[in-house]
C-alpha positions in Angstrom: -1.8 9.7 -32.4 1.8 8.7 -31.5 0.5 5.6 -29.8 -1.2 4.5 -33.0 2.1 4.8 -34.9 4.0 2.7 -32.4 1.2 0.0 -32.4 1.3 -0.1 -36.2 5.0 -0.7 -36.2 4.8 -3.6 -33.8 1.9 -5.3 -35.5 3.2 -4.7 -39.0 6.3 -7.0 -38.8 5.6 -9.5 -36.0 7.3 -12.4 -37.8 10.6 -10.4 -38.1 10.4 -9.4 -34.5 9.9 -13.0 -33.4 12.9 -14.1 -35.5 15.1 -11.3 -34.0 14.6 -12.7 -30.5 16.7 -15.7 -31.6 19.9 -13.6 -31.9 22.1 -12.4 -29.1 25.0 -10.0 -28.8 28.0 -11.8 -27.4 31.1 -10.0 -26.0 34.2 -12.1 -25.4 37.4 -10.9 -23.6 40.6 -12.0 -25.3 44.0 -11.5 -23.7 46.9 -10.5 -25.8 49.9 -12.9 -25.4 52.4 -10.1 -26.2 51.2 -7.3 -23.9 48.8 -9.1 -21.5 46.1 -6.5 -22.2 42.5 -7.5 -22.9 40.6 -6.8 -26.0 37.0 -7.5 -26.6 35.4 -9.2 -29.6 31.7 -8.6 -30.2 29.4 -10.5 -32.4 25.7 -11.0 -33.0 25.2 -14.8 -32.9 22.2 -17.1 -33.2 21.3 -18.4 -29.7 22.1 -22.0 -30.7 25.7 -21.1 -31.6 26.8 -19.1 -28.5 28.9 -21.9 -27.0 30.7 -22.4 -30.3 31.6 -18.7 -30.4 32.9 -18.6 -26.9 34.9 -21.8 -27.4 36.9 -20.3 -30.3 
């Protein structure tokens, strides 16, 4: 019965699942000019705009 529930979830919203594959979590290391320590900026970006995010 649990397998049926999982299958129902997957087939219920296939369009949204296909759209979700176009997004990526990007983590960028940024160095502080004052202390020299690294901080990390995280963002969920569309796969076409990853280079723009990293170039900032």
